[in-house]
N, C-alpha and C positions, 0 to 999 in steps of 0.2 A: 664732224671733221673726219675725212678719210685720210689715212696715212699715205704719204707719198712713197712710191717705190724706191725713190732715191734716198729717203730718210731711213737708212738702215745702219746697223752697227754689227761688229764682229763679236764672236764669243768672248775673246779677251776683254773687249771694251765693255761688254755687259758685266763681266766679273768686276772690272775696275769701278764701274758705276755703283754696284752693290757695295763694294768695299768702302768707297768714299762716303756713301750714304750712311753706312753703319758707324764708321769712325766719326767722332764729333766730340760733344761734351763728355761722352762715356769714358774716354781714356783719361780724362782729368778727374772725374768724380767717382768712377766705378769702385776704386778701393774703399772710399768712405761709405758709399751706399751699401755695399755688401758687408762691410765690417759692422755696420749698425745692425744688420740682420743676423749675421753668423756669430760675431763676437769671439771667434777663435782664429788661430793662424791657418785654418784649413780653407781659406777663401779660394785658393787656386783650384781646389777640388770642386767647389761650387761653380766656378766659372766654367770648368770643363763639362760638368753635368748640364749646365745651362746651354752650352754649345751643342751637346748631343740633341737636346730637345729642339733647339733652333734648327738644326739640320733636318730633323724629322718633319717639322712644320714647313720648312722650305721645300722639301720634296713633294709634300702634299700640294703646295701652291703651284709648283711646276707641273705636276700631273694635271691639275685643273686647267692651267693656261695652255698646255699642249693640245687640249681639245679644240682650242680656238687660236691657232698660231698667228693669224693675221689680224686679230682683234684684241683690244685692251679689255680689262675688266669692266670698264664703263660701258662697253658695247655688248659683251657676251653675257653679263649678269642679267640683262633683260631677256635673253633667250632662255635662261634657266628658271628665273622666278617671276617672269612677266615684266611688262613695261614699267609699271609704277613701282613694283618691288625693286627692280633693278635700279631705277632712278633714285630711290630712297637710299639704297646701299651705296650708290655712287656719291651721293651728297655727303654721306657719312665719311667716306674716304676723303673727299675734297676738304671737308671741315677739319679732319685730322691732319691733313697735309698743311693746311693754313695755320693751325695751332702749332705744328712742328716748326713752320717757318718763323713764327713769332718767338717761339722758345729759343731757336738757334740764334736769331738776331739779338735777343736780349741777353743771352749767355755771352755772346760775342762782346756786347757792350759792357757787361759787368767785369769780365776778365780784362778787356782792353783798358777800360777806364781805371781799374784798380792797379794794374801792373805797368801800363805803358803811357796812357794818355789821361792822367789824372786831371780832373777839372773840365774835361771836354764835354760839352752838352751831348746827351744821348742821341738826339736827332742828327748831330754832325757826324756821328759814327755810323748810324743806321743807314742814312740816305745814300751815301756813296756805294755801299754794298748792294743796296736794292737796285740802283740804276745800272751798276756793272753787271749784276745778275740778269737784268732785263735785256741788256745789250747782248749778252752771251746767248740767252734763250732765243733771241730773234731768229737765229739761223737753224733752229731745230735741235734734234738730239745729237747730230754729228759733231758740231763744234763743242758741245758740252763734253762728249766722250773724249775728244782729242785733248781738251784742256785737262781733264781728269787724268789722262795718261801722263801728263807732265807733272802734275802736283803729287800724285801718289808715290812715285819712286823717291822724290825729295823728302816726303814725309817719313817714309819707312827708313831710309838710309840715315837721316838725321836722328830719328828716334833710337835706332840701334846704337849709334855712336854715343848718344847721351846716356843711354842705359848702361853701356859698357863702362863709361867713365864713372857712373854712380856706384859701381860695384865696390868701390873702396869703402863705402858706408854700409855695405851689406853684412848682416850678421845672421848666420843660419839658425841661431838659437831663437830668433824671433818667429821662426816658422815651425818650431817644435813645441810640443809633441804632435805628430800626425794623428788625427782622429782621437785626440786626448779626451774629448768630451763626447765621444760617440758620433754617430752619423746624423743624428737629428739636427744639430745646428747647421750642418752643411746643407741639408735639404731646405732649411728656412730661407736661404738666400737665393735659391734657384730662380724665383720669380723676378727678382731684381736683375739677375744676370741675363736672363732671357730678354728682358726689356732692353738692356744695354746692347744686345746683339740684334735688336729689331732694326729693320731697314731692308731686309731681304724681301719684304712684301712688295717692293717695287717690281719684282718679277711678274706680278699680276698684270703689269702694264708693259714691262720691258720686253717680254717675249715677242710681242707684236712688232718690235723694231729689229729683231735679230735676223741676220742673213740665214742662219741655220738654227731655227727654233728647236730642232730635235736635240741640240746640244745645250739646252737651257739648264738641265740638271747639272752638267759639268760646270757651267758658268756660276750657278748659285752656290755649289759646294766650295769652289775656290773662293767665291765672294764671302763666304762665312768663315772658312778655315783660316784665312790670313788675319782678319780682325781677331779671331779667337786666339790665335798664337800671340798676337800683340797684347791682347788683354791679359792672358796668363802671365806673360813676361812682366807686364806692368804691375799686377798685383803681387807677384812674387818679389820683385825688386822693392816696391814701395813698402810692403809689409816687412820685408827683411831689413830694410834700412830704418824705418820709423817705428815699427811695432803696431799691433792692432789698436792698443789703447790710444796712441798718439793720432793715428789715422782717423779714428772716429771723431776727433775734435777739429779736424781740418776741413775747410770748405773745398779747396782744390789741392788734395794731397800730392798728386803727381807733380804739379808745379812747385809745391813746397819742397819736394825732394830735389828737383832740379836747381832750385835757388839755394840749396843748403851746401853746395860744394863748389870749389874752384879748381881749375886745372892750369897751373902755371906752365909757361913755355910753349903754349899753343897759340894759334892766331886769336882764338877767343878764350879768355880765362873764365868767363861766366856765360852760360848757354841759355839762361831763362828768356832773354829778349829774343834771341834767335829762334828758340823753340816756339815762342808765342807767335812770331811772325808766320812760321810754317803752320802752326795750329790754326791761326786765323784763316789761312787759305783752305784748310781742311773743313773748318766750319762753314766757309763760303760754299764749298761743294755740297754739303748736306742741305744748306738752305736753298741752293740753286736747283737741285733736283726735285726737292719738295715743291718749290714754286712752279717748276715746269709741269709736274704731273697734276698739281692743283689746277693750273690754267688749262691743261689738256682735258681734264675732267669736265670743266665748265664748257669747254669748246665742244666736246662730243655729246655732252648732255643736252645742250641747246642747238647742236648741229650748226655752229657758226665758226667763223675763222678764229684761230687761237689768239691772235695778236691783241685784239681789244681786251680779252680776259687777262692777258699778262699785265696790261696797264691797270685794269679795273681792280685786280686783286692787291695791288700795292697799298692803297689806303687801308684795306682790311688788315693786311699783315702788319702794317705800321701800328695800328691801334692795338692789335693783340700784343705786339712787342712792348708797347708802352704801358700796358695795363698793370703788370706787377709793380708794386711800390717799393719792394726790397728783394733781397736775395731769397728770403723764405717764400715769398709769393711766387718768385720765379720757379723754384723747385716744385711748388704746388702745381704750377702750370705744366711743368714737365710730367708730374704724376697724372694729370688729366690725359695728356697725350699717351702715356704708357698704358693707362687703364683702357683707353680706346683701342690701343694696339692689341691688348689681350683678346679682345673680341675679333678684331680684324685679322689677326694672324693665327690665333689658336683655334678658334671655333668656326668662323665664317667659311674659310676655304674648304675645310673638311665637310661642312654641311652642304655647301654648293656642289662639291664633288659627288657626294652621295645622291643629291637630288638629280644631278645630271645623269648619273648612272641609272637611277630609277626611271627617269623619263626617256632613257634610251638615246641620249645625245651621242652621236658617233664621232670618232676622231676624224679630223680632216686629214687627208693624205697629201694635199698639194702644199708641201712644205717648201 
């Protein structure tokens, strides 16, 4: 599939797509996941260090993609490691996107059925989201970017409002002492934090759609920094309000915090249902972009139109989403996607960049 000249996005839209893809289940589970590793109040330091590593990895990805500004990873990987090697790596990416789709959908089901639609069959929650995503993807990357531009400000504004209201439960003592157990516990959680910030790898494909691919570095830096700030705020508030010991025992600690307070005299006294509605939209964006790039990969791999692959991937995603039997199996599925991302984000782009330099692949100048 050759990209249409009309199917282009701006630099801010590229940033917004990266932000939306990063934000998802992470903001609900990150405090617990990192608490289990660090076991001290210094989680916020772990998140910041993980953010630095994510930025370094993202810059490497952008440098690789800048060599081929009008091609996606599915296309230029074959120029670097050969036809069959490139196809194998492309299949690995496609499979990881499909696993991510299943994980996002099933997470959506678990939270929705537990907090909002108790007793609703899983398929009745999954199918509407899959078909709405299909409808959105049909028009290409432009309508996706425009919808994301609407969803992101709503998410951020509501999140900041709820966080400010939860400050009444905040106790600074729950964050002290700083580095009381030395730096080693902080370092233990960096892997989990970096996983929570994964999603910037879409720049391997997104640069090909940008009007100004030379600004890809700016797009990805903004795309990482905004989720990083939101994540730091989240862990500080959640740990400060609930303490590390309590957070370790909660499945969705951020939601538990939101459900633990009321604000009388406002239009909404409880914000959990409202936050869940907005969070569901955020989860939809993560699923949608993963579904789109999985379909795009299959399209470019077999050099066929993308639309049949959009339909054809739906049963596969559904089966993946329905595979976990319980919440523990769901988190194991998430671990599989995270471990795959460790290779796809941390090692593969750097390796391909080195190979491309050794082979003398030149930067294209027709940006």
